[in-house]
Structures are given as C-alpha cells and as structure tokens.
MARRO-590365 format. One record per atom (N, C-alpha, C, O): chain; atom name; x, y, z. Coordinates in nm, 3 decimals, decimal comma. Each point is the difference from the previous one (the first is absolute). Example, Ala and Ser with C-alpha at 12.3 -4.5 7.8 and 13.67 -1.06 7.14 Angstrom:
// residues 2
{A N {1,319 -0,569 0,780}}
{A CA {-0,089 0,119 0,000}}
{A C {0,090 0,120 0,000}}
{A O {0,104 -0,002 0,066}}
{A N {-0,139 0,107 -0,138}}
{A CA {0,082 0,119 0,006}}
{A C {-0,077 0,109 0,073}}
{A O {0,051 0,111 0,017}}
***
This chain:
// residues 116
{A N {3,517 -2,168 3,295}}
{A CA {0,104 -0,098 0,030}}
{A C {0,136 0,059 -0,038}}
{A O {0,013 0,068 -0,102}}
{A N {0,085 -0,095 0,183}}
{A CA {0,136 0,046 -0,022}}
{A C {0,056 -0,061 -0,129}}
{A O {-0,009 -0,121 -0,022}}
{A N {0,067 0,206 -0,064}}
{A CA {0,054 -0,048 -0,128}}
{A C {0,101 -0,112 0,018}}
{A O {-0,005 -0,100 -0,072}}
{A N {0,096 0,114 0,167}}
{A CA {0,104 -0,102 0,020}}
{A C {-0,062 -0,135 0,036}}
{A O {0,051 -0,105 -0,041}}
{A N {-0,157 0,108 0,115}}
{A CA {-0,068 -0,125 0,036}}
{A C {-0,055 -0,068 -0,127}}
{A O {0,010 -0,122 -0,015}}
{A N {-0,067 0,201 -0,074}}
{A CA {-0,051 -0,053 -0,127}}
{A C {0,115 -0,057 -0,083}}
{A O {-0,011 -0,108 -0,056}}
{A N {0,121 0,182 0,049}}
{A CA {0,115 -0,043 -0,081}}
{A C {0,059 -0,131 0,050}}
{A O {0,055 -0,077 -0,079}}
{A N {-0,065 0,051 0,210}}
{A CA {0,059 -0,121 0,058}}
{A C {-0,091 -0,122 -0,010}}
{A O {0,045 -0,113 0,023}}
{A N {-0,170 0,132 -0,057}}
{A CA {-0,092 -0,114 -0,012}}
{A C {0,051 -0,096 -0,107}}
{A O {0,064 0,043 -0,096}}
{A N {-0,092 -0,171 0,113}}
{A CA {0,042 -0,098 -0,100}}
{A C {-0,088 0,011 -0,124}}
{A O {-0,123 0,004 0,009}}
{A N {0,188 0,000 -0,124}}
{A CA {-0,074 0,008 -0,125}}
{A C {-0,101 -0,114 -0,011}}
{A O {-0,114 0,023 -0,041}}
{A N {0,154 -0,143 0,077}}
{A CA {-0,089 -0,117 -0,016}}
{A C {-0,131 0,019 0,078}}
{A O {-0,106 -0,040 -0,047}}
{A N {0,113 0,100 0,163}}
{A CA {-0,121 0,021 0,080}}
{A C {-0,090 0,105 -0,064}}
{A O {-0,122 -0,017 -0,006}}
{A N {0,182 0,125 -0,042}}
{A CA {-0,079 0,105 -0,066}}
{A C {-0,058 -0,054 -0,130}}
{A O {-0,116 0,027 -0,033}}
{A N {0,195 -0,103 -0,040}}
{A CA {-0,047 -0,059 -0,126}}
{A C {-0,125 -0,086 0,025}}
{A O {-0,097 0,009 -0,075}}
{A N {0,101 -0,090 0,178}}
{A CA {-0,116 -0,085 0,033}}
{A C {-0,124 0,084 0,028}}
{A O {-0,110 -0,037 -0,039}}
{A N {0,127 0,150 0,106}}
{A CA {-0,113 0,089 0,028}}
{A C {-0,055 0,063 -0,128}}
{A O {-0,121 0,013 -0,016}}
{A N {0,210 0,025 -0,073}}
{A CA {-0,043 0,060 -0,127}}
{A C {-0,078 -0,102 -0,084}}
{A O {-0,104 0,033 -0,057}}
{A N {0,155 -0,156 0,051}}
{A CA {-0,068 -0,105 -0,076}}
{A C {-0,136 -0,029 0,062}}
{A O {-0,099 -0,013 -0,072}}
{A N {0,095 0,003 0,204}}
{A CA {-0,126 -0,027 0,069}}
{A C {-0,103 0,108 -0,030}}
{A O {-0,116 -0,031 -0,026}}
{A N {0,157 0,156 0,031}}
{A CA {-0,090 0,111 -0,028}}
{A C {-0,059 -0,012 -0,141}}
{A O {-0,120 0,017 -0,020}}
{A N {0,204 -0,047 -0,077}}
{A CA {-0,045 -0,013 -0,138}}
{A C {-0,092 -0,122 -0,017}}
{A O {-0,103 0,008 -0,067}}
{A N {0,140 -0,119 0,128}}
{A CA {-0,079 -0,123 -0,015}}
{A C {-0,138 0,013 0,063}}
{A O {-0,096 -0,060 -0,048}}
{A N {0,085 0,136 0,155}}
{A CA {-0,131 0,022 0,064}}
{A C {-0,097 0,069 -0,096}}
{A O {-0,121 -0,012 0,013}}
{A N {0,177 0,084 -0,109}}
{A CA {-0,082 0,072 -0,097}}
{A C {-0,004 -0,071 -0,136}}
{A O {-0,039 0,060 -0,101}}
{A N {0,080 -0,187 0,100}}
{A CA {-0,011 -0,079 -0,122}}
{A C {0,115 0,014 -0,098}}
{A O {-0,009 -0,045 -0,114}}
{A N {0,118 0,106 0,157}}
{A CA {0,118 0,012 -0,086}}
{A C {0,097 -0,113 0,034}}
{A O {-0,023 -0,073 0,096}}
{A N {0,130 0,060 -0,172}}
{A CA {0,091 -0,113 0,017}}
{A C {0,140 0,041 0,045}}
{A O {0,040 0,116 -0,012}}
{A N {0,031 -0,214 0,064}}
{A CA {0,141 0,018 0,036}}
{A C {0,079 0,041 -0,124}}
{A O {0,090 0,084 0,008}}
{A N {-0,123 -0,143 -0,122}}
{A CA {0,071 0,032 -0,124}}
{A C {-0,016 0,147 -0,037}}
{A O {0,092 0,063 -0,051}}
{A N {-0,210 -0,009 0,076}}
{A CA {-0,022 0,143 -0,029}}
{A C {0,080 0,087 0,095}}
{A O {0,055 0,102 -0,041}}
{A N {-0,048 -0,140 0,167}}
{A CA {0,082 0,075 0,096}}
{A C {0,146 -0,006 -0,044}}
{A O {0,070 0,101 0,002}}
{A N {-0,024 -0,219 -0,041}}
{A CA {0,138 -0,015 -0,048}}
{A C {0,025 0,088 -0,122}}
{A O {0,105 0,063 -0,010}}
{A N {-0,200 -0,058 -0,081}}
{A CA {0,015 0,082 -0,120}}
{A C {0,015 0,148 0,037}}
{A O {0,083 0,071 -0,057}}
{A N {-0,163 -0,026 0,151}}
{A CA {0,007 0,139 0,046}}
{A C {0,137 0,027 0,064}}
{A O {0,061 0,103 -0,028}}
{A N {-0,014 -0,194 0,112}}
{A CA {0,129 0,018 0,066}}
{A C {0,113 0,000 -0,102}}
{A O {0,091 0,082 0,007}}
{A N {-0,097 -0,173 -0,102}}
{A CA {0,105 -0,005 -0,104}}
{A C {0,000 0,128 -0,082}}
{A O {0,107 0,054 -0,031}}
{A N {-0,225 -0,004 -0,004}}
{A CA {-0,009 0,124 -0,078}}
{A C {0,062 0,116 0,078}}
{A O {0,074 0,080 -0,056}}
{A N {-0,106 -0,072 0,184}}
{A CA {0,047 0,112 0,082}}
{A C {0,150 -0,004 0,025}}
{A O {0,067 0,103 -0,005}}
{A N {-0,013 -0,222 0,031}}
{A CA {0,138 -0,011 0,049}}
{A C {0,103 -0,048 -0,102}}
{A O {0,119 0,028 0,013}}
{A N {-0,165 -0,100 -0,114}}
{A CA {0,094 -0,056 -0,097}}
{A C {0,054 -0,137 0,039}}
{A O {0,082 -0,055 -0,072}}
{A N {-0,126 0,000 0,185}}
{A CA {0,042 -0,136 0,035}}
{A C {-0,062 -0,099 -0,099}}
{A O {-0,111 0,022 -0,049}}
{A N {0,183 -0,129 0,021}}
{A CA {-0,056 -0,110 -0,079}}
{A C {-0,086 -0,086 0,092}}
{A O {0,005 0,015 0,123}}
{A N {-0,083 -0,104 -0,181}}
{A CA {-0,082 -0,091 0,082}}
{A C {0,089 -0,088 0,087}}
{A O {-0,032 -0,027 0,115}}
{A N {0,144 -0,018 -0,170}}
{A CA {0,092 -0,085 0,077}}
{A C {0,058 0,077 0,118}}
{A O {0,010 -0,052 0,111}}
{A N {0,030 0,178 -0,135}}
{A CA {0,054 0,081 0,108}}
{A C {-0,106 0,026 0,106}}
{A O {0,028 -0,004 0,120}}
{A N {-0,149 0,030 -0,164}}
{A CA {-0,109 0,024 0,094}}
{A C {-0,025 -0,124 0,086}}
{A O {-0,021 0,012 0,121}}
{A N {0,023 -0,129 -0,181}}
{A CA {-0,017 -0,125 0,077}}
{A C {0,112 -0,017 0,101}}
{A O {-0,025 -0,041 0,114}}
{A N {0,148 0,070 -0,153}}
{A CA {0,113 -0,010 0,093}}
{A C {-0,015 0,097 0,117}}
{A O {0,032 -0,033 0,114}}
{A N {-0,081 0,151 -0,143}}
{A CA {-0,020 0,100 0,106}}
{A C {-0,102 -0,049 0,103}}
{A O {0,013 0,028 0,119}}
{A N {-0,114 -0,100 -0,166}}
{A CA {-0,102 -0,051 0,090}}
{A C {0,056 -0,106 0,095}}
{A O {-0,053 -0,020 0,109}}
{A N {0,159 -0,045 -0,152}}
{A CA {0,062 -0,106 0,081}}
{A C {0,116 0,050 0,086}}
{A O {0,054 -0,075 0,081}}
{A N {-0,017 0,201 -0,099}}
{A CA {0,116 0,052 0,072}}
{A C {-0,047 0,096 0,110}}
{A O {-0,115 0,043 0,001}}
{A N {0,204 -0,011 0,092}}
{A CA {-0,036 0,091 0,109}}
{A C {0,018 0,148 -0,037}}
{A O {0,016 0,083 0,090}}
{A N {-0,020 -0,049 -0,218}}
{A CA {0,023 0,138 -0,042}}
{A C {-0,106 0,093 0,060}}
{A O {-0,118 -0,035 0,009}}
{A N {0,163 0,153 0,033}}
{A CA {-0,092 0,097 0,057}}
{A C {-0,078 0,070 -0,111}}
{A O {0,041 0,001 -0,116}}
{A N {-0,154 0,056 0,152}}
{A CA {-0,083 0,070 -0,096}}
{A C {0,076 0,120 -0,057}}
{A O {-0,009 0,029 -0,120}}
{A N {0,083 0,041 0,205}}
{A CA {0,080 0,112 -0,047}}
{A C {0,105 -0,043 -0,100}}
{A O {0,017 0,063 -0,105}}
{A N {0,055 -0,171 0,136}}
{A CA {0,104 -0,049 -0,092}}
{A C {-0,060 -0,052 -0,129}}
{A O {0,062 0,011 -0,106}}
{A N {-0,181 -0,068 0,113}}
{A CA {-0,067 -0,045 -0,122}}
{A C {-0,012 0,116 -0,098}}
{A O {0,027 -0,016 -0,119}}
{A N {-0,067 0,131 0,167}}
{A CA {-0,014 0,117 -0,087}}
{A C {0,133 0,067 -0,030}}
{A O {0,022 0,045 -0,112}}
{A N {0,067 -0,039 0,210}}
{A CA {0,132 0,061 -0,023}}
{A C {0,077 -0,074 -0,109}}
{A O {0,074 0,062 -0,076}}
{A N {-0,092 -0,194 0,068}}
{A CA {0,075 -0,082 -0,094}}
{A C {-0,079 -0,032 -0,127}}
{A O {0,044 -0,084 -0,080}}
{A N {-0,157 0,148 0,060}}
{A CA {-0,081 -0,026 -0,120}}
{A C {0,086 0,023 -0,124}}
{A O {0,062 0,105 -0,013}}
{A N {-0,058 -0,204 -0,077}}
{A CA {0,091 0,009 -0,114}}
{A C {-0,034 0,110 -0,100}}
{A O {0,091 0,062 -0,056}}
{A N {-0,219 -0,036 0,034}}
{A CA {-0,035 0,100 -0,101}}
{A C {-0,138 0,058 0,031}}
{A O {-0,099 -0,039 -0,061}}
{A N {0,094 0,133 0,157}}
{A CA {-0,129 0,062 0,030}}
{A C {-0,061 0,061 -0,126}}
{A O {0,068 0,070 -0,076}}
{A N {-0,194 -0,096 0,055}}
{A CA {-0,068 0,045 -0,121}}
{A C {-0,012 0,153 0,001}}
{A O {-0,046 0,059 0,097}}
{A N {0,087 0,002 -0,207}}
{A CA {-0,006 0,146 -0,008}}
{A C {-0,143 0,052 0,008}}
{A O {-0,024 0,112 0,046}}
{A N {-0,072 -0,192 -0,091}}
{A CA {-0,140 0,043 0,003}}
{A C {-0,061 -0,006 0,139}}
{A O {-0,116 0,037 0,017}}
{A N {0,191 -0,083 0,082}}
{A CA {-0,054 -0,006 0,136}}
{A C {-0,036 0,140 0,050}}
{A O {-0,084 0,014 0,088}}
{A N {0,146 0,087 -0,143}}
{A CA {-0,029 0,138 0,041}}
{A C {-0,141 0,043 -0,045}}
{A O {-0,050 0,104 0,044}}
{A N {-0,011 -0,184 -0,131}}
{A CA {-0,138 0,028 -0,042}}
{A C {-0,102 -0,048 0,104}}
{A O {-0,118 0,031 -0,011}}
{A N {0,165 -0,106 0,110}}
{A CA {-0,089 -0,051 0,105}}
{A C {-0,037 0,116 0,091}}
{A O {0,086 0,063 0,061}}
{A N {-0,214 -0,039 -0,053}}
{A CA {-0,050 0,111 0,081}}
{A C {-0,117 -0,051 0,083}}
{A O {-0,062 -0,101 -0,034}}
{A N {0,034 0,170 0,141}}
{A CA {-0,115 -0,036 0,081}}
{A C {0,035 -0,013 0,147}}
{A O {0,113 0,026 0,042}}
{A N {-0,212 -0,066 0,033}}
{A CA {0,012 -0,005 0,146}}
{A C {0,014 -0,144 0,049}}
{A O {-0,075 -0,089 -0,041}}
{A N {0,172 0,068 0,128}}
{A CA {0,019 -0,128 0,068}}
{A C {0,019 0,032 0,147}}
{A O {0,085 0,082 0,037}}
{A N {-0,163 -0,146 0,047}}
{A CA {0,007 0,023 0,145}}
{A C {-0,013 0,149 0,034}}
{A O {0,067 0,050 0,090}}
{A N {-0,151 0,019 -0,164}}
{A CA {-0,025 0,140 0,027}}
{A C {0,106 0,097 -0,048}}
{A O {-0,005 0,119 0,032}}
{A N {0,102 -0,169 -0,108}}
{A CA {0,109 0,085 -0,048}}
{A C {0,010 -0,012 -0,152}}
{A O {-0,008 -0,109 -0,055}}
{A N {0,025 0,224 -0,012}}
{A CA {0,018 -0,001 -0,144}}
{A C {0,139 -0,052 -0,032}}
{A O {0,099 0,056 0,047}}
{A N {-0,091 -0,162 -0,127}}
{A CA {0,130 -0,061 -0,029}}
{A C {0,094 0,097 -0,069}}
{A O {0,120 -0,002 0,025}}
{A N {-0,174 0,086 -0,111}}
{A CA {0,086 0,094 -0,074}}
{A C {0,057 0,109 0,090}}
{A O {0,093 0,071 -0,040}}
{A N {-0,147 -0,056 0,161}}
{A CA {0,048 0,103 0,094}}
{A C {0,098 -0,055 0,104}}
{A O {0,052 0,077 0,081}}
{A N {-0,027 -0,206 -0,082}}
{A CA {0,092 -0,059 0,097}}
{A C {0,142 0,041 -0,036}}
{A O {0,048 -0,028 -0,109}}
{A N {0,018 0,095 0,202}}
{A CA {0,133 0,054 -0,028}}
{A C {0,111 -0,104 0,012}}
{A O {0,097 0,004 -0,076}}
{A N {-0,109 -0,096 0,170}}
{A CA {0,105 -0,099 0,022}}
{A C {-0,005 -0,102 -0,114}}
{A O {-0,099 -0,072 -0,012}}
{A N {0,203 0,064 -0,071}}
{A CA {-0,004 -0,083 -0,120}}
{A C {-0,031 -0,148 0,023}}
{A O {-0,078 -0,058 -0,076}}
{A N {0,137 -0,002 0,177}}
{A CA {-0,023 -0,142 0,023}}
{A C {-0,146 -0,026 0,042}}
{A O {-0,061 -0,096 -0,046}}
{A N {0,008 0,181 0,131}}
{A CA {-0,140 -0,016 0,041}}
{A C {-0,093 0,023 -0,120}}
{A O {-0,103 -0,065 -0,011}}
{A N {0,139 0,157 -0,078}}
{A CA {-0,081 0,023 -0,119}}
{A C {-0,005 -0,127 -0,086}}
{A O {-0,105 -0,035 -0,052}}
{A N {0,219 -0,033 0,037}}
{A CA {0,004 -0,125 -0,077}}
{A C {-0,092 -0,105 0,062}}
{A O {-0,074 -0,069 -0,070}}
{A N {0,079 0,057 0,202}}
{A CA {-0,084 -0,096 0,071}}
{A C {-0,147 0,034 -0,020}}
{A O {-0,082 -0,089 -0,024}}
{A N {0,049 0,215 0,033}}
{A CA {-0,140 0,042 -0,017}}
{A C {-0,047 -0,016 -0,143}}
{A O {-0,119 -0,021 -0,024}}
{A N {0,210 0,031 -0,072}}
{A CA {-0,038 -0,028 -0,139}}
{A C {-0,055 -0,142 -0,009}}
{A O {-0,105 -0,022 -0,061}}
{A N {0,175 -0,072 0,121}}
{A CA {-0,047 -0,138 -0,004}}
{A C {-0,133 -0,015 0,073}}
{A O {-0,089 -0,071 -0,048}}
{A N {0,075 0,136 0,161}}
{A CA {-0,128 -0,005 0,072}}
{A C {-0,113 0,050 -0,090}}
{A O {-0,107 -0,061 -0,005}}
{A N {0,132 0,170 -0,065}}
{A CA {-0,103 0,058 -0,087}}
{A C {-0,034 -0,094 -0,114}}
{A O {-0,117 -0,016 -0,035}}
{A N {0,218 -0,047 -0,024}}
{A CA {-0,025 -0,093 -0,111}}
{A C {-0,083 -0,120 0,047}}
{A O {-0,092 -0,043 -0,071}}
{A N {0,123 -0,011 0,187}}
{A CA {-0,076 -0,113 0,052}}
{A C {-0,141 0,044 0,037}}
{A O {-0,095 -0,077 -0,017}}
{A N {0,079 0,198 0,068}}
{A CA {-0,134 0,054 0,026}}
{A C {-0,082 0,004 -0,130}}
{A O {-0,116 -0,040 -0,003}}
{A N {0,179 0,090 -0,104}}
{A CA {-0,069 0,008 -0,128}}
{A C {-0,037 -0,139 -0,051}}
{A O {-0,108 -0,020 -0,054}}
{A N {0,197 -0,074 0,072}}
{A CA {-0,026 -0,139 -0,040}}
{A C {-0,120 -0,053 0,078}}
{A O {-0,091 -0,060 -0,058}}
{A N {0,091 0,082 0,188}}
{A CA {-0,109 -0,050 0,084}}
{A C {-0,133 0,068 -0,031}}
{A O {-0,106 -0,057 0,021}}
{A N {0,113 0,178 -0,071}}
{A CA {-0,123 0,073 -0,035}}
{A C {-0,053 -0,037 -0,138}}
{A O {-0,103 0,051 -0,044}}
{A N {0,173 -0,142 -0,025}}
{A CA {-0,051 -0,051 -0,126}}
{A C {0,045 0,074 -0,125}}
{A O {-0,052 -0,026 -0,108}}
{A N {0,148 0,116 0,121}}
{A CA {0,049 0,068 -0,120}}
{A C {0,064 -0,101 -0,095}}
{A O {0,050 -0,104 0,043}}
{A N {-0,054 0,136 -0,169}}
{A CA {0,064 -0,087 -0,099}}
{A C {0,151 0,015 0,008}}
{A O {0,052 0,104 0,040}}
{A N {0,018 -0,210 -0,078}}
{A CA {0,146 0,000 0,012}}
{A C {0,064 0,110 -0,086}}
{A O {0,100 0,058 0,042}}
{A N {-0,155 -0,029 -0,160}}
{A CA {0,061 0,104 -0,083}}
{A C {-0,009 0,137 0,068}}
{A O {0,091 0,082 -0,016}}
{A N {-0,197 -0,056 0,090}}
{A CA {-0,011 0,127 0,073}}
{A C {0,094 0,001 0,121}}
{A O {0,064 0,101 0,029}}
{A N {-0,055 -0,214 0,039}}
{A CA {0,088 -0,009 0,118}}
{A C {0,145 0,021 -0,042}}
{A O {0,075 0,068 0,069}}
{A N {-0,037 -0,126 -0,182}}
{A CA {0,139 0,009 -0,046}}
{A C {0,026 0,123 -0,085}}
{A O {0,104 0,010 -0,066}}
{A N {-0,197 0,082 0,068}}
{A CA {0,015 0,128 -0,069}}
{A C {0,038 -0,018 -0,146}}
{A O {0,086 0,071 -0,053}}
{A N {-0,154 -0,168 -0,013}}
{A CA {0,030 -0,030 -0,141}}
{A C {-0,072 0,096 -0,093}}
{A O {0,014 -0,010 -0,122}}
***
C-alpha cells in the first residue's frame, strides 16, 4: 500500500480496527489505549479527543507529544517487513504500533509489550 494513502487514513478508523483485532483475541480497548499512550505520549484524554476528530493517521504520529524512547527496542516482522529495517521514519512509527497490537493479540504480557 502507498505510504501517503496510509498517512491520509483517519486515525479513528484505524483505531477501531486495532481495538477490534485485540478484542477478537480477548484483550481490551484499555490495553490498546495503554499501548498507544506508551508509544506516543498522548494522555487518555488526548487519545479520546483524537478518536472524535478527523485527524489523519500520519498527523496522529507526527504530532505525538512524547514518543517513547524505548520504542526503538520494538523488533520483529509486521506484514512481512522487519520494523527495525523500515527506513521511512513515519511508516516505522506506524509499524511500531502494528507490532505492539500484534503482540497484545498474541497474548504477550503488558510488561513485555511495553519493554519494561
């Protein structure tokens, strides 16, 4: 998929897909929110506002208040691509979240997901 197309997607729509993926595997919306907050530095209130606004997925990451420095510890394959090898910085941030939600859906414990 073209990167620009991904960046223009509405955050609220992608968020709903991420939550749905986690919930199908017995995880909760609160856990998805915790992962997103850890990765981006958004507060829960800011995250809720983003879900109600037309913000694009790209802008959601571009405007992240405090990306977690430990996000660089996220390694592995998402959609057949190693996240640590993605050269385009914005797409790497997006794939970090994909990887974290994958780990959540696979049943990993939160301390492992959050690289604690």
